[in-house]
N, C-alpha and C positions, 0 to 999 in steps of 0.2 A: 394868541395861538403860537405854539412852538414851531420853529422852522423844521423842515424835513430833515435837513442835515445840520448838525451842530459841530462847529470847529473847536478844537481844544484851546483853552485859555490858560495863559501863564499865571501860576499862583504867586502873588507877591510874597517875598520873604522879608519878615520883620524881625528885628532883634529886641522887641518889646519884652519878651520873656526868655531871653537868651540863657539865663542861668538854668531855668527849668528845662529848656530844650537841650542844653548841654548835658544835663544829668540823664535825660531820656535817651539822647543819642549815644552817650557812653554806655548805658545799660544795654541798649539794643545791639551795639557793636560787640559787646562781650558775649552776647548770645549768638550773634551772626557769625563770629569767627569760627568756633568749632563746627557749627552747622553748615557753614559755607564749605569748609574743608570736607566734611563728611558727605554732603550731598553732591559735591563735585566728583568725589571718588565713586559714589553710587552711579552717577550718570555715565561714567566712563570717560568723561572729558578731563578729569584730573582736578586736584584741589584748587589750583590757581584759577581755573575756569569757574569754580563755585564761588570764590571770593569776588571775582570780577562781576559775576552775575549780581551779587548782593550790592556791589558798588554802583553798577550801571542802573539796574532797575530801581534801586533805592533813590537815586538822584532824580530820574525822570518821573517816577511815580509821585514823588514829592512836588516837583515843579508843575506837573500837569494833571495830577490825579484829583479825585473828588473827596478824599478822606484826609483831613489835615494831619492826623496822627498815624497814618498808615506807614508801616515799614515793609518794603518789598524785598524779595530775595529768593534764593533757591528753596524749594520745598520738597518734601518726600514724594508726593504724587508727580510733580514736574520732573524730578530727577529720574524716577522710574520710567515715565513715558519717554524721556529723552534717551535713556539707556536703550529702549526699544528702537528709537529712531537711529541711533548710532549702529545698532546691530543690523537694521534694515538697509542702511546705506554704507555697509562696511567696505564695499568696493569703491565708493565715492564719499569719503569722509567730509569733504568740503560741502557736499550737498546738504548735510545736516544743518549747516548755518543758513542755507537758503530756506529750509523749513522754519527755522526760528524767526527769520525776518518776515516771512510770509505770514506766520502766526501773529506777529506783532501788527502787521498791516490789517489783518482780519479783526483784531481786537479794536483797533482804531475805527474801523468801519462799523463794528457792533455799537460802539459808543456814539458815533456820529449819526447813526440811524435809529438811535434811542432803543436799542435792544436790551439795555441793562435790566429793566424789571422782568423781562422774560427769561433771561439766562438763569436767574436765581430761583426759578420755579421747579427745579429738579427735586423730586420727592426725597424726604429724608432717608428712607430705607435704601435708596440707591446710593446716596452720599455715604451712608454708614457702611454699606457693603464695599464700596469703592475704597474708602479710607482704611477699612480693616484689611482689605486685600493688599493695599500698598504696604501696610505695616508688616504683614506676613512676608511679602516679597522682600522687603528690606532685611528682615530677620534671616530668611533662608539664604539670601545672597551673601550674607556675612558669616555664614557657618564655616566656609572654607578658609577665609582669612583668619577667623578665630582659631582654626586648627593649624595655622601656619602654612597653608597652601594657597596657590594663586586663586584670585577671585574669578567668578564667571558672571556673565551679563544676563542670565535668565534663570528662572526658578527651576525649570525642568532639569536643566544641566546641573544646577547646584544640588538638587535633591538626588540626582543620579550619581553624582560624584561624592556625596556625603559619606557613605560607608567606606569607600576606598580611602578617602581623606582621614576618616576617623582612625583607621588602622595605622596610618602614617602620621598621626597628629603629633604636634610639638606640645608637650605639657607646659612649657614656659609661656607659649602664646595663649593657651587656654587660661592659665593663671592670670596673665596680664589682662585678657579680656574680662575675666570674672572680677578681678580687682577694680577694673574701670567701671563696670556696671555697679559694683558695690558702692563706689564713690558717688556715682550718679544718684543712686537710690538713697543713700544714708548721709549725704552731706547735711549738716545741721542747718536749720532755717536761718540762723544768724549769719552763717557764711554765705548762704544763698542770697542774702541781702547785699553782700559785697560783690559777688560775681556768680554767674550760673554754675550749677554743678558740672555741666559738660565741660566748661572751661577749666575748672579745677581738675577734672579727670584727665583732660588732654595734657595739661602742663605737668601735673604730678606723675602721670604715667610715662611721659617722654623723659622727664628728668630722672626718674627711677631707673628706666631701662638704660639710659646713657651712663649714669653714675655707677650702677652695679655691673655694667659691662655685660649684660645679658644679650646673647646673640638672637635678637628678635628681627624678623623681616621688617624693613623700614619702607616708607613711601619713597617713590622714585624722586630723584633730584629733578626739580623743574628745569627744563631746557632754557626757559626765559621767564622773567617775571612780567613781561609786557605782553599784552594781547596781540595775537597775530591773525591775519585773515588770508586764507587761500581761496580765491574765487574760482569756482568750478566752471567748466565749459557748459554754458546753459543749454546748448543744443543736444548735449549728451545725457541730460538728466531725465529721470523717470518721473515726469511731471504728474502723472496720475497718482503715484504713491506720495509725492510731495504734497499735493493738495490735501489728501486725506490726513496725512500726519500733521500738517499745519492746522487743519480745522480742529483736530483732537487737542493739540497743544493750546490753541486759542480758547477753546471751550473750557478746558480744565483750569487754565490760568485765570480765566474770567470768573469761573465759579468760585475758585479758592479766594480770589481777591474780594468778591462781593460778600462771601461768608465772613471774611475777616473784617470787612467794612461794617457789617452788621454787629459783629462783636465789639468793634470800636465804638459804635453808636451807643450800645448798651452801657459801656463803661464811661463814656463821656457825656451821655445824655444829649448827644448832638445827632444830626442827620447828614448822611453822606449823599453825594450826587453819583448815582451808579453809572450813568452814561459817561460822565467826566472821568470817573475812576477807571473805566475800561480803556478810555483813550490814553490816560496816563500810563497804565500798565502796558498798553500796546506800544507806545513810544519807547518805553524802557526795553521791551523785548526786541523791538526793531533795532535799536542801537546795540543791544547785547549780541544779536546775530551779526551785526555789521563789524563788531570787533572780534567775532569768532568765539563767543562763550555761550553758556547754556541759558535758557530762558528762566524767568522767575514769576512769582505771583505775590500777592499780599500774604504775609506770613503772620498767622495769629499769635504765635508765641512771642515773636519779636515786637509786634505791635502792642500787645498787652504789657510787656515789660517796659516799653517806651512810655505808655500811659501811666503805669504805676510809678515810674521814676519821675514823672512830672512833665513829660513832653506834651506840648499843646499845639504846636504848629509844624509846618513842613521843615522848618529849620532843624528839628531834631533828626529827621531822616537824612538831611544833608550832612549834618555832623557825623552821624553813623557811617555814612559812605566815606567821608573824608578820613575818619579814623582808620577804617579798614584799608584804605588806599595807602596811608602812611605805614601801617603795619606790614602790608604786603610788600611794598617797595623797600622798606627798611629792614625787615626781618624775614622776608619770604624764603631765603635760602635755608632757614631752620626747618622748613617743611620736610626736608630729607631725613631729619632726625626723629620724626614721629613714627612710632611703631604701628604697623598696619593692624595689629591685634588690638591696640588701644582704640584706634578709630572704629574697628569692628565692634568693640564693646559699647562705644557711644552709640553707634548706629543700631545695635540690637536693643539698647535701652530706648532709643527714639522709636523704633519699630513697635515695641511693646506698648508704648504710650500712644502711638497713632491708632492702634486698634480701638474700636469704639466699645469699650467695656461698659459704658453707661447704658447704651442701647441693648447690649447683650444681657445685662442684668434685668432688663425690663421685658425680656422675651415672654414671661408668663402673663404679662398684661397686654402685649401687643397683638393685633389681629394676625391670624395665621397667614393671610396673604402678604402682609408686610414682612413677616419673618421669612417667608419663602423668597421674596424678592431680595432681601438683604443677603441671604445665604447663597442664592444663585449668583448674584453679582460678586460676592466674596470669592466663591469658587472659581468663577470665570476669570476674575482678575488675577488670581494666583496661577492658574494652570493654563489659561488660554491667552488673554491679553486684556489690559485695562480698557482698551477701546471697545472690544466686543462686550465686556462686562457692563460698561455704562450704556451702550446702545440697547442691549437686551434688557437691562434694568429699567430704562426709560419706557421701552415698549410694554413691558409687563405692568409697570405702574400705571401707564396710560390705559391699558385694558381694564385694570382693576377700577380705575376712576370712572371709565365709561360704564362699567357694570353698575357701580354704585349710583351714578347719576341716572342711569336707566331705571333702576328700581325706584329712585325718588320721583322721577318724572311720571312713571306709571302709577305710583301711589298717589300722586297729586291729581290724577284724572278722576273726577267724581261724577258718577252716574246717578242722576236724581230724577225719579219719576213720582215721588211723593214729597209733600211739603216738609215733612219731618226729616227726610233723608237728604236735605239740601243745605248743608252748612254754608254759612256766608251770605245767605239770602236775607234780605230785610223782611219786615212783616208784610209789606205790600206784595213783594215778589212771592212769598209763601202762599198768600191768599190766592194770587193769580194762578200759581202752578197747581194748587189743589183743585181748581175747577176743571183741569184737563189732565190730571196726573196719569190717567190710564192711556191717553193718546199721545202724550208728548214726553220725550226723554231729554232732559237737560244735561248736557255733557260739559262740565267745567274743567278747563285746563289750567293748572297752576304752575307758573314759572316758565322758563325757556323750554322750547321743544327742539331736541337735537336728534341726530341719527341713531343714537343708542336706543331710544324708545320707539323708533319707527316701526319695527317688526312687532313688538309687543303691543303697540297701540292698535295696529291693524287687527291682530288676533283678538284683543279685548273687545273691540267694537264690531266684531264680525257677527254677533248674535243679538242684534238689536232690531231685527226685521219685524218684530211683533208690534212696534209702535208706528203710528201714522206719520209722525214727524220727529225730527231731531233739532235741538237748538245747540249749536256749537258755540260755547262761551269762551272768548279769547280775552276777557277783561284783564286777566293777570298774566298775559303772555307778552313779554317785551321783545322776544326774538324767536325765530323759527328758521331752521336750516333746510337744505334741499331734501334730505331724506325724510324728515318729518312732514314737509310739505307734500311730497309724493304720497306718503302714507295717508294723509288727509284727503288727497285727490282720489285715492282708491276708495276711501270710505264714502265720499260724495257720489262717486260713480255707482257703488253698490246700492246706495240709498235711492238713486235715480232708477236703477233697474228694478227695485222693489216698490216703486211708486211712492216713495217716502218724500215728504217735504223737508228740506234742509234750510235752516235759518242760521245765519252767522251774526253774532253780536259781539260788541266790545272790541272790534278790530282796531288796532293802533296803526298809524301810518307806516312805521317800519315793517310791520307784519304784512300789510297790504302790498308794500313795495316788494317784499320778498316773494309773495305769491306771484306777482306779475313778472318778476325777474326769472322765476323758475317755470314760466310758461303756463300758469294756471288761470289765466284771465278767462278762458272759455268756461272752466269749471266754476269760477266765481259768479259768472253771469247766470248759471243755472240755479244759484242759490238766492235766497232773499236776505238782504243785508239790512239790519236794523241796529243803530248805534247803541241804544240803551237796553240792558237785559230785561227790565220790567216791560218795556214796550214790545220786546220780542216775545215774551211769554204771553202777554195779552193778545198779540197778533195771532200767535199759534192757536190759542184757545178759541178766539173768534172765528178763525178759519175753519177749524174742525167742527165747531158748533154749527156753522153755516152749512158745511158739507153734510152733517147728519140731518139737518132740517130738510135739505134738498132731497136726500135719500128717502126720508119718510114720506115726502110729498110724492 
């Protein structure tokens, strides 16, 4: 039996495959460098914070996580959510780091309490709408930098300022962003095997702007290349807002990490430990907040690059983080020479790729309810908030699931008063039922009974008063919840008022315990309980045959 709380275990680092891990770490670092810079800018914390996020979460997710080939770091969804956190706490910037640390602690708690398998149960239409919304947000937020104007931190402001910025746009910045996107799209496959297209675009765009002397707006010069932490006065924080923001960050980071872990499993034919993975990511985010940088999650693109390059153990992630740290400390001052338009072009390219085009192309095959959920989540993410989008999407998906389960549960309720209309009965049961088919109604429940089917169940069984008795067959019912139990209690009471005999058969111990727990012991005592279905049918037939004989006498 698993313990209630599981503590994180340190992953041993081995050099048995150091050459393969070095190739994987080098490839992952080449992808993480431009993405770390870009997502750091998107979050509002700056490019240095994005790189330190990749370094910090990469190390701790490798040492304590549950996926050996996982590469963690800043991602688009995390950067967008973090931009909202910075906007919410604009008057208390240091409070944002408290949010990050608390989110890390929540992830550690998720893993320790074995919540991993449950967090990955969010339906795909919700994930699709969320990621597509994040892609659109990234694109819209980079329109102003592409036009040579200062960036903004929310889509509504970006959309409102687009037309004025367009009239004042700098053609050189538009050209630079367009050329950057072209490089990202059209870099030959052979060159992509050497380095990712985003890195080629970043380096070539920056060199071209510097060499040609084009006056493009550049990224700000980093004040320091070392992480800094300013601890806020805890008594003055808005703790209600902090708890909500932390929970959102924790859930999104956990979901992204587990989705990436499943992708890694598919590529390596291995199996990850979801609870341990959550704890590793949580420790990484806890330390990220402690040094004052943005949170991260398992990154699918970097993880898959690592695997394709040969990475097989946590050593590859450590090498990836070490290389990024060396680059940052050794060449971090070069950040000030990167044109903002070049980074905008890379981000627009990333935003377009984040949109779930695969699911959009399958709209004509998808159920209308799934399409509606995806579009609602997408629109809410872009125009309201990603938090509201995910919450509404999960609620909508849950209601759709409840409706489908209700239909299935009601369809599994079989009313049989004739032997030929009783599927699942053996020959002896059919013969026994045929002897009293006009007096006894056999009601077979198939599968779990939950609150969704409670009302429908009561309505469906409201017109069975013409029979002298009912046999409620629970042979195939492993579970019943309180709503369904109360509905059955109503059916039993109505039968008693109509002088009908109610026989219960096939009751399993968990179902009986549920009836007792829900206060239905008195109702059960009013019914006849017979374990086997055949015995219940024969008992009902004998009972009503005896009653008919007494009536004739």
